[in-house]
N, C-alpha and C positions, 0 to 999 in steps of 0.2 A: 317615570320621566328620565330620559337619558341624561348623563352628566358628561360635561366636557371641561377641559382646562384651557383658559385663554392667557396669553401673556399680558402682564400688567399694562404694557404700552399699547395693547389693543383694546383697552377699556378706557373710554373717554366720555365724560358726561353721562348721558342716558343710553349710550350705545356700546355694543361690543362687536368686534369683528373676529369671527373664527376663520382660521386659514388652514390650508394644507390638508392633512389627513382627517382632521375632525370635520372640516367643511365637506370634504368628499364623502365621508361616512354618512353625514346627515343627508346630503343631496342624492347619493347614488345607492346607498344600502338601506337607509331608513325611509327613503322617499319622502323626506320632510317637505312641508308646504308652508307658505307664508301664514302666520298666525299660530303655528304649532308652538307648544311650550317646550323650553329647553332650560336645563339647570347648568349653570356655568360657575366655575370656581376660578379665582385669580391665582391659585396655587400658594397663597399666603394666608389662607384660613377664612376668606370671605366668599360666601356663596351668593349668586344672583339668580333670581327667577326671571326668565326672559321669554320673549315671544319673537319668532322669526319675522323680520320685515322684508328681507330680500335675499334671494339665493342667486349667486353668480357662478355657475359651474365652470365657465371658461377660466375665471381667475381663482377657482377653488376658494371662494369666500362665501361666508354666510353672515349677514348683518342682523344683529339682534337688538331689540329694544328692552332695556332693563325695566322690569315692573316693580321689583323690590329686592332688597339685599339684607343679609343677616350673617352673623358670625357662624361659621361651620361648627356643628356640635358633635362631630364624629371623632375629632382628634383627641387622643389620650393626653392627659395632663403630664404624665411621665414620658419623657423622651427616651426611648429604648433604641440603642444602636447595636446592630448585629455585625460582629466581626466574623465573617464566614470564610473558611478556607476554600480556595478554588477547587471545585470538584470536576470530575470528568463528565462528558456528555451534556445532558440538559439538566443535571442535578442542581447546578447553581441557579439556573432560570427558575426551576421549581421553588427553590428556597426563597428567592427574591419575590416571586409572585405571592406565595403564601404568607411571608413575613409582612409584606405590604398590606395584604388583606387583614391581618391580625392587628396591625397598628404600628409597625416599626417606624422609627423616625428617619433612620439612615441605614444603609448597608455598606460595609467596608469589605470588599473581597481582599483576602490576605494570602500571602505566599508563605508556606511553612516548610520544614524539612521534608515532610512526607507528601506534600502536594505533587501530583504527577505533572501538572501543568505549572510552569514557572513564570508565566506571563499571561496577560489578558489583553488581547488585541483590541484596537479601537472599534472594529466592527462588532466584536463580542460585547464590549462595554456599551456600545450604542444599542445593541439588542437588549441587554439587561435593563437599560434605562427605559426602553420602550415597554418592556414587560412591567416595570414599576408603574409607569403611567397608566397602562391598561388596567392593572390591578387596582390602582387608586380610583379610577373611574368606576369600576365595577363595585367597589366597596364603599363608594360615596365619601372618600377621604377629602379633607380640605387642603391637603398638600400632595405633591408628588414626591415621595421619599427619594432622597438623593442616593444614587449608587456611585461610589467613588471609584477612581482608578485603582488598580491593584496596588497594594503596598506590602512591605515586609512585615513580619510579626513585630520586629523592633519598632518600626514606625507606628504601627497600630497601638502598641503599648504606650508609647510616648503620648499619643493623642488621647488614649483612654484615661491617662492619669490627670487630664484636665477636667474630667467629668467627676460627678459626685460619688459614683460607685462603679466597680468593674469586677467581673469574675470570669473564670474560664471553666467551661464544662469539661470534666475529665473523668473518663470511665473507670479509672483505677483509684479514684479518691475514695477512701474508706472512712474518713473521719467526719466529713462535712457534706451534708446533702443540701440540695437547692432550697428546700423549705426552711431549714435552719438558717442558711445564709441570708435569704430574703427577710426572714423574721428578725434578723439582727440589724437591719437597716432602719434609719429614721423614717417615720411615716411620711414625712414631707420631702423625701428625696426627689429631685427633679429630673435627674438624668442618670442613666445606667448603661453600661456597655458590657457585652458578654462575648466571649470567644468560643468558636466552634471549630474543632479540628477537621482534618481531611479524613479520607476513608481509613487510613492507618492510625489515626489519632495523633495526639501531640507526643513528641519525644521527651525523654527524661530531661534533656537539656532545656527544652522549651518550658517544661513544668518548673524547672529551677529558675528560669527567667521570670516567670509569673511571680514566683515567691519572692525573688529578689526585689521586685518592684511593688510588693505589697498587694498583689492581685490574688485573691483567694481562688483555689480550685474547688469546685463543688460537683458532686455527683448528681446526675439526672435520674438515678434509680438503678435497680439491679439489672435491668435489661439493657443490652447494647443497642443503641439507636444508630440508624444510618446518618451520614453527614447531613443530608437534606431534611431529615426528620428532627434531629436534635434541636435546631433553632426554633422550630415550631413548639416543641415541648417547653423549652426554656422561656420563650416569649409568652406563652399561655400562662405558665406558672407566675411570671412576673406580673402580668396584668391582673391575674386573679388575686394575688397577694395584695396588690395596691388598689383594689376596687375598680379596675378599669373594664370589667366585663359585665357591669350592671346596665341600667337603663339610661345612664348618662347624668342622672341627678342624685345618685347615691354617693354618700361620702366614702372615702377610703377607709379601710379597716382601722379602727382606733385601738390603741394599746396603752 
C-alpha cells in the first residue's frame, strides 16, 4: 500500500485531502481509483488507513475517507540527529536519503573549514527536503525528518549541547572507538547527535573545539569511510547498540 504525508490542517473529522504532488502521483502515476486503499501519515507519528472517495485532477486533490488510525510503529525511540558536512555533487542527497531510511530524526548540514561549498542555496535545501520526504514514504516513517538550513560548526555544537549525548566521528582518533563510546552511555538516553566531516575530514582546530565543549571524538574503525558513507555506519551502530534494529517490540540492550 503506498504511503503519503498529509498536512495536519488537511485532516478533518473522517476525511483527509491530499494535494499537489501526492495527489498527482496517485492520479496520474499510480492510476488510483475511488475505493483504492491508501496509507497516510500526519507527519506527527499517527497513521491513517484510508480509502479514496474522490479524485479531482484539475485541482490536484484526492479526497480520502479515514477507515482507522493508529500510532506509527516504525519510529525509533532514540532521536538521532546527523550533523553532516556539506559535500560536493549529490553526496549530501545520498546521505540524507539513506539516513532517513535508517531512522534519523533530523539532518543538520554544516559548514566546516574543509567543506568546498560554503553555503546551501534555498533550491538545494528544498531538494534535500524533498529527498527526505520521499525516503520517509518509502521506508514507512511516521515523520518526515527535518533538514535544517546550513549552519556553522560552532552553531551546530551549541545546538548539540542541548541534547543528551553528542560525539564526532574522527578518523585519526586512536583511543576511543564508537562501540566503547556508545557502550558508555546510559541505556535510556533519548537523544544523540553526531558530527561527520567533509571529504578532507575535520581540522585539528575543529577537533579541539569538540574537546573544549565536552564532545568526544570516536573512531568508526580502521578503514577510512567516505563522507556520505560515514553517517550510515554511525547511525547503524547507534541503532544496533540501543536495540532499534529489532522487530519493534524488543527491549533495548540491558546492562
